[in-house]
C-alpha positions in Angstrom: 42.4 -76.3 -15.2 45.0 -74.4 -13.2 46.8 -77.6 -12.2 46.9 -78.7 -15.9 48.4 -75.4 -16.9 51.1 -75.6 -14.2 51.9 -79.2 -15.2 52.2 -78.3 -18.9 54.6 -75.5 -18.0 57.2 -77.8 -16.6 59.0 -78.5 -20.0 59.2 -74.7 -20.5 60.6 -74.2 -17.0 63.2 -77.0 -17.7 64.2 -75.3 -21.0 64.7 -71.9 -19.3 66.8 -73.5 -16.5 68.8 -75.4 -19.1 69.5 -72.1 -20.9 70.5 -70.4 -17.6 72.9 -73.2 -16.6 74.4 -74.0 -20.0 74.3 -71.0 -22.3 73.8 -67.9 -20.2 77.3 -68.1 -18.5 78.9 -68.0 -22.0 76.7 -65.2 -23.4 77.1 -62.8 -20.5 74.6 -60.5 -19.1 72.9 -58.4 -21.7 69.4 -58.0 -20.5 68.2 -54.4 -19.9 65.7 -55.4 -17.3 65.7 -56.7 -13.8 64.9 -59.5 -13.3 66.6 -60.9 -16.4 64.3 -62.1 -19.2 65.0 -65.8 -18.4 64.3 -65.2 -14.7 61.1 -63.3 -15.6 60.1 -66.3 -17.8 60.6 -68.7 -14.9 58.6 -66.6 -12.5 55.8 -66.0 -15.1 55.5 -69.8 -15.7 55.5 -70.6 -12.0 53.0 -68.0 -11.1 50.6 -68.0 -14.1 51.0 -71.4 -15.8 51.6 -72.2 -19.5 49.2 -69.9 -21.2 49.6 -66.6 -19.5 53.3 -67.4 -18.7 54.0 -67.9 -22.4 52.2 -64.6 -23.3 54.1 -62.6 -20.6 57.5 -64.1 -21.5 57.0 -63.5 -25.2 56.0 -59.9 -24.6 59.0 -59.4 -22.3 61.5 -60.8 -24.8 60.1 -58.7 -27.6 60.6 -55.6 -25.4 64.2 -56.5 -24.6 66.1 -54.6 -27.3 68.3 -51.5 -27.4 65.4 -49.1 -28.1 63.0 -50.8 -25.7 62.5 -50.2 -22.0 64.8 -50.9 -19.1 64.8 -51.0 -15.3 62.8 -53.0 -12.8 59.9 -55.0 -14.5 58.4 -57.6 -12.1 56.0 -60.3 -13.2 52.4 -59.0 -12.7 
């Protein structure tokens, strides 16, 4: 099951890398956390697979706003 989850996460990893290469340089750095939200998403998918990786990434993106937290927030 873990292998299947990791394999299914590849399209999401590709989309995040595409964002990092194509859009992120033009949008500038605006994330309040380290690592950035896109890097956090990559690490979450690589470490936990598609199901938990999606959950962790969505939670992180929802917390990334002016009234949310800030600082160092590594992938659990």
